Structures are given as C-alpha cells and as structure tokens.
N, C-alpha and C positions, 0 to 999 in steps of 0.2 A: 315769244313762242305762241302756242295755241291759246286763244282766249276763250275758254269754254267751260270753266268751272262754274257751278251754280253761284258761287260767291260773286261772280262777275258776268274758259277756253272753248285672129288668125295667123299670119306669117309676117315676120318683121325682119328687116335687114338693118344692121347698124354698122355704119362705116366710121371707124375711129381713126382720126389722125392724131397720133400721140407723140408729142415732142417731150420726151420724158426727162425727169430730174430726180436722180437719187433712188435707185431701187436696191433694196437689201435682200438677203436670202441667197440660197445657192442652188443651182441645178443645171446642167447643160454646159457644153463646151463653150469657152470663150466669154462667159458672163455670169452674172448672178441672177437668181430668181427673185422677183418682187415679193414683198411681204403681203400676206392676206389681211391687211388691216394696219392702221396707224397707231394702235394701242390706246384708243380713247378710253378714259377711265370707266365709262358707262356703256359704250358700244365698241368693244375692242376690235371687232371685225369690220367696222365701218371704214371706208376709205381703203387705200392701197399704198403700201410703202414703195418708194423707188421712183415715182414719177409725179409730175405736176401737170394736170390737164390745163390747156390754154383755151380750147374751144370745143364745144359740142355742136355738130350740125345734125339735127334729127329730122329725118324725112319719114313721117308716119302716116298711117291710114287706119281708121277705126270704123267698124261696122257695128253699131249698137245692137241691132237685132240678133246678130250671130255672136256678139261679145268677142270679137276677134280683132287683134291689133296687128298692123303690118307697118314696116318702115325701113329706113336706112339712116344711120347716124354717123357723123364724122367728128372725131375727137382729136384735138391737137394738144400735145403735151411735150415735156422736156425731160430727158433722162440725165442723171448725174453719173451714171456708170453703165458699162455694157450690161445688157439684160438678155439672159437666155430664156426668161419667162417673166410674165407679168400677170397680175390679177385684176379682175374687174368685179364689181358688185352687181349681181343680177339674181333676183328672186323669182322663181317660177319661170314660165315660158320655155320653149324648147329650142335650143341652139341647133342650127342646121349646118352652118359653115363659118369658118373663121379664116381670114387671110391677113398676112402682115406684109405691107408694101407690095401687095398684089400676089404674093405667093401663099399657097395653102399652108396653114399652120395647124399643129396638133393642139387640142384643147381638152379640158376635163372639167367636170362640175362636182362640187361638194358644198352642199348647203347654198349659201348666197355667193359663194366664190366661183367665178369662171376663170380658170387658169389657162393662159394662152402661151404656147411654146413655139416661137418662130423657128424656121429652118436654121437661121444664123442669129447669133446675138446681135442686138440692135443697140444703138446709142443715138444721141441727138434726136432729130425729128424722124418719126416713123408713122406709118399708117396701119391701122388695124380695122378690118372689116368683119363685122359679126352679123350673120343672118340668123334670125330667131323667129319663132312663131308660137301662138297659143293665146290663151285668155289671160289678161293681166289680173293680178291678184289684189284683193283688199287685205291689208296687213293689220294686225292688232298689236298695239304698243304695250309696253310693260304697264302703263297706267290704264289700259283697257280701252283707249280711244282708237279709232280706225283711221288709216291713212293708206297711201298707195293709190290704187285705181278704184274709185268709188263709183259704182253704177248709179245713174239717176233715171228719172222717168223718161227723159228724152235724150239721154246721152251718157256722159261720164264726167267726172271731176277728178283730176290727179293732184294730190297733196302729198308733200314729201317730208314733213318734219316728224321725227328726226331722220328716218332712213327709208321713207316710203318711195322715193324716186327710183330705187332699184327694182320696183315692181313694173316699171314701164320703159326703162332704158338702162343699158349697162354703163358703168362708169366708176369713178372714184367718189363714193357718196359719203363724204365727211366735210364739215364746214371749213376745214383748213385748206381745202383744195377748191378754189374758186375759178370760174372760167366764163368766157362769153358764150353766147348761144345763138344759133339760128334754127328755127323750127318750121317745118312744113307739114301740114296736116290735111289729109284728104278725108272728107266726111260726106254722107249722103246729102243730096241737094235738099235745101230747106233748113239744114242745121248750120250752125256756125262753130268755128274753133277759135278760141281766144287763149293767148298765152302771154308771156312776159314781153317787155320791151315795146317796140313799135311795129305796126303792121308794115309788111314788105310786099304787099300785093295779094290779090286773090284771083282765082281763075276757075271758070266753069269747065267741067269735062264731062259732058253728057249728063248722067244721073248723079254726078258727084261734083263737089266744089273743093278746091284746094285753097287753104289759107296759109299765109306765110308771115312769120314774126321774127324779129331780130332784136337781140339784147346786146348792146355794145359795151356795157360796163360789166366787170366781173360779178358773178353770182354764184353763191353756194348752191349745190344741187337741191338741198332741202327747200329752197325758195322758188324752185321751178314749178310752174303750174300749167295745166292744160284743161280748159273747160270746153266741153262739147255739148251743144244743145241748142234750144231756141232762145235767143236773147234780144232784148231791145238795146241796140248799141248807139251810143252818143259819142261824138268826137267834138270836143271844145278845146279851149286853151285858157290859161291864166292871163292876167294882164301883162305879164312879162313874156308871153309867147310859149310857155311850156305846154305841150300837148297833154290833154286829159282824155283818156279813153275809159268809158264805163260800159259794162255789159251786164244787163239785169234780166233775170228771169221775168217774163211778162206778168206772172202772178205777183211779183214783188215791186213792179214798176211804180205804182201809185204810192205805196208806203215808203219807197226809197227816194223819191224825187227831191224832196226838200233837203234831206241831209246830204245827199250826193252833190247838190248844188252848192254846198258849203266847202267842197274840196279846195277850190282856189283860196278861200278865206283861211282855211286851216293851214294850207301850204305857206301862205304869206306870213302867218303868225309863226309857223315852225322855222321858216328861214330867218326871221328876226331873232328867234330864240336859239336855234342850233347851227345856223350858218347856211351857206348855199345848198340848195337841194342837190343831192349827189347823182341823180339819174336824168335820163333824157325824156322821160314821160312819166305821168302819174295816172291814177284812176282807181277803178274798183271793179270787182266781179261780185254780183249778188245772186246767190242761189236760193232755193227754197230751204226752209229750216230743216226739212227731213233729208236733204241732200248732203249735209255736213253738220257735224255736231259742234263745230267751233269755228271761230274766225282765225285766219292765218295771214301773216304779213308777207305773202308772196310778193316778190320784187316787182316794183312799178305799180302793180294793182292788187292790193290785198283782197282776199276772198272773205265774204260774209255769209253766214247762214240766215238769210232773211235781212230785212232792212236794219242797218245798224243805227244806234243812237249817236249823238255827236261825240260823247266820251270815247266810245269804241272806235269811231273814225279817227279821232286824235291819236289814240293808242297805236293803231296800225300804221298811220302815217308817220308817227315818230319813229317807228321801227325802220323806216327807210334810211334813217341816219344810224340808229343804234340797233344793230342786228343784221341789216342788209348791206350797208356800206362798211361799218365797223362790225365785223362778224366774229363771233366767239371762236377762240382757237380750239377749244374742246367743248363738249356738252356740259362739263362741270361749270363753265363760265356763263351759263344762261342768265344769271341775274344781271349781267351787263346788257342783255337784251331787255328782259322783262322789268327789272328795276327802273331802267331809264324810261321805258315806254309808260310805265305806271306813273312815274313822277311827272312825265309830260302832261298827263291828265290833271295832276294836281296843279301844275303851273297854268294850264289852260283855264281851269276853274278860278284860280286866283286872279288871272288877268282879265276875266270876263264876269266879274261881280259875284262869283261863288265863294265857297269856303276857301280860306287861305290854306297853304300847305301846312302851316303850323297847326291849324285847327284839325286837319286830317291826321297829322302825326299824333297829336294829343289824344284824339279819339281812338286811334289804333292802340296806343300804349295803354290807355285806360281800360281797354277790353270791351268798349261799347260800340265799335264801328260796324261790325257785321251783325246781321239780325239773329244769328244763332251762336250759342256758346261754343259749339264744336269748332267753328271756323275761327272764332276769336282765340281759342286755345291753340289751334293749329298754327297760328302765326309764329309761335315760339317753339315749334316742334323740332326745328333744326336751323342752323345758320345758313343764310342765303348763298354763301360761297361754297358750301359743302353739302349738297343734297345727299341723303344716305344711299340712294340707288337710282337706277334709270327711271323707275316709276315716279320719282319725285322731282324731276327736273323742271316741271311746270306747276309745282304745288304752291300753296299760298305764300310761304316765306320767300320764295324766289321773286315773286312779284312785289309784295307789299313790304316785307322787311327789307328787300333790296332797295325799294324807294325810300325807306326810312334811313338807310345808310347814306343815300345822296342828300337827304335833308340835314343829317348831322354834319356832313361836309359843308353844306351851304351855311349852316349856322356858325360854323367855325371860320369860314373865309369871308363871309359877307355876300350880299346879293350880287353886287357888280362883279366881284371876282368869281363867283359861282357861275354866272352867265357866261363869263369869258372862258371858264373851265369847260363848260358844256360845248362851246363852239370849238375850243382848242382840241379837245379829245376827239371830236368828230373829224376835225381837219387833219390831225396828226396821223390817224389810222384810216383815212379815207380809202375805201376799196381794199382794205387789208383785213388782217386778223389780229385779235388782241385777247389777252387773258386777264385774270384778276390782278396778278402781279404787275402787269403793265399799267393797269389803272391806278393802283395804289402808288406806284412810283411816279406816275404822271401828276397825281394830286400833290404829292410831297414836293415834287420839283416845282410845281406851279405856285406853291405857297411855302417857301422854305423856312419862314419864321414860325410856322404853326406846328403843333404836336397832334398828330392823327393816331397815335398808337392806341389810345383808348377806344376810338371809333372802330379801328380794325379788330381789336381784341374783343370788344363787347358786342358790336353790332354786326360786323361782317363775318367773323369766325366764332363768336361766342355762343355757347349753348344756353338755351333758355332765355328768359326775359331779363334784359339788363336791369341792374338796380337803379340806375339813374337815367331819366328820360333825356 
C-alpha cells in the first residue's frame, strides 16, 4: 500500500460496457437491483454487487488552468442475473446523461453511489454510457492522507488507494473487481499524460495533445494512475526485452537517474526470487515531494514523491507480484501486500551484503529497530491480519509485523522451501485475488509435515508482543 509513514507511506463522458456477473438487490420489473457495495469490512460501500467489470476504456481530457475534467469511458462486465438497476462508485462531478445499450436510462445520486436504471432489465454483456462534468475532487482517507485527484504545479496526479479512483471515473472501485484498461487523455500542448500499461500512440490536435495507454493484464482500480505535467520520459528495456518506461519531473531528474537505472537489476533479482514478472512493461513515475505524500505501487509504474532510494524501489517493484498481480480480496488482507513487499526489502538486503532477515527480525522483536519508542511500541498495537479500522490498514504492524510472519514461516520450512513458497503463491494466484485464509491454507498445503498453528495464533492473529521470538 502507500509507503509514506515517517517510519519509512469540466465535462466528462464515460462509456461503460458492462458484461455483468451476479447483481443482488431488488427494484424494477424483470430483474434485481445491484447492491451499492460488496460489503468490505472497512469500506462497505466500495465496489458494487451484481457484476464483474472486464474492461474500462476511459477517454478523458483535462485543463489544468480551469481544473476541469472531460472524457468518455467504456466498461465491459458480466452479469450473473437479470438486472433492473446497477450501481457505480462516483464521488463528486456532475452527471449529465446515462444510457444503457444506447437507450436513455434513469439514474440517481446518493453519496458515492450512482444508481442506473435501464429501460429493461439487462443480463450478459451490456453497455452503459455516463456523461459527467466538473472539477475532480481530492479525497481524505480515514488515516488523514490524500488521494483521488491531486493538483500539481503543472498538472495533476490521480492516485486511487483505497477508493480514490471514484474521484475521476465511475466504476466498481473495490480490489476484488479487476479489469483491463485503455486510457486516452487530451492535455494542453507541452504537457504529457502518463498512465498504466504501455503507450498506444500520441497525436497532436492543434493546441492539445492526445496520449493513449493500454493495460492488457487485469488491474484493480486503486492501482490505476494518471500523471499529467512536464516529464522527462525515457523508454528502455531489460536484457530480456521487457519495456521500461519512466516519467520524471525535471526537478527530480538528476536525483533519480542512478536509482531508476537499477530498475532492470531489481527486476532480474525479483524474477529469480518471486518468479516471472506478471506484466507487459515496468517503470516509474517520479513527482516532486510536494505533489504526493507517499509512494504507491500503481501497476506497471509505481509513483514516487521525489527520487526513491533503492529499498523503496525494491518495495514497490515487489508489489507488482504481491498486491498488483496477487491482489487482496478485501482491505482487511493488506498485510499480504505490505508484509510481502517489506520482506522483499529484507531479502534484497540479505542478498546484497546487508543485514540478514534474521538480524532485522531480532532488532524489531527487541524493540530497537525504529529510532523512536512510539513506533517500536506501535509494532505490537494490533495483529497484522486484523487492523482495528480503516485508518490502520497501512499502519506499522501491517508492514513490519506482516514481514515477521513471513520470516517465521521461513524459519519453519527452511530457505529453499520458503523461496519455492514465494514463487508458488505468486503463480497460483497470478492476476487474481486472495485473502489471509487462502495464504495460510497454501502454506500448510505446501509443507504438510509442519505445524504452523503457533505462527498463526501468536504472530498473525495474536494481540500484543508474542512471548517467544
């Protein structure tokens, strides 16, 4: 998730093609009304019951001077039952028109919910077009950090974790509903628009330029990003031919050059450690520190607030396996993202002449790892698998105690079996979703002769500092 804690975290038209799967609720002749949320334990209104999105095609335009967003989006989804209504997450912005399969549809707004009522119940594949306008919002999370549409000195930066993507396009904004994307963005001439996936062309249109991007692998909407501004863009490739695209604010170019040049090296190490890279390109976006208060593992190219160090680069690249390809089923499962990415940093240090993972584990357990007593104590404030509320899903125990769980597993099964477990977990849930129960079951299945009950009880779910290290 967001790596930002001091201890380390106009008019738009959206065309949705929804091939829907399983909408619940009731309303309207001949079908059921979709549920306004999937019941996430921390963000119950996030996502929408009754359909699974397969593709978003977003055709947007942004004028930084007027702070006005315009566009068209096409969403493809699959329905499991006839639907007389369906919900989309959209925060702010003014809806102007909605059609379903080309026919005008009734709609209503309530908070973040846009409820669409087609003339006839729909099933299977259908198309929803939403036209909306206005100034996209910056949202404040329960932990006080900002997401959604962040204005910058020369443009904007869209960050979506956990629910910020609903500030700039309607959709089913929950990590359990992943989709492919195509994004077209029109900006004033002289600015660039950078998004996920691979570039699919650019075109000058008078005083404006259109940039197109395409993401072919499934992506949770919280991992979607859009960066608009002036960037130094480099297109290179790894030794194996994987495209690497970096976009760096000119003020950060000098400070970023050396660490970004290590992306191929980090990727090669990560592939040896975690298995084949799960996406069609890699890279990074580097903004100025004042443009974002945290780094985020946005798919294909993570976003950094200023030049990252190597450890942070390793962390966000590891997320491409753990978090982006293997995505949490609910926001309660965030330790599967952050514990894995944090442990990846321990492994990198260990493999490159730094502290061993055991030494880091021991320092954490002894209470002397962090420079302040408050953070050392916070490590034991709650179990990593059960954050107390939405404000704590990216708190210290999720990262560091989550990594300690993985180290306890490693000590139990041995180094070789643990490395195989890391690769197998990424392979088994590639481009899918998983929760904590899936992980504990996988570990037990992978090492049937071992007893993990104490690890789960004391380290994963246990309150306070376990008695035995």
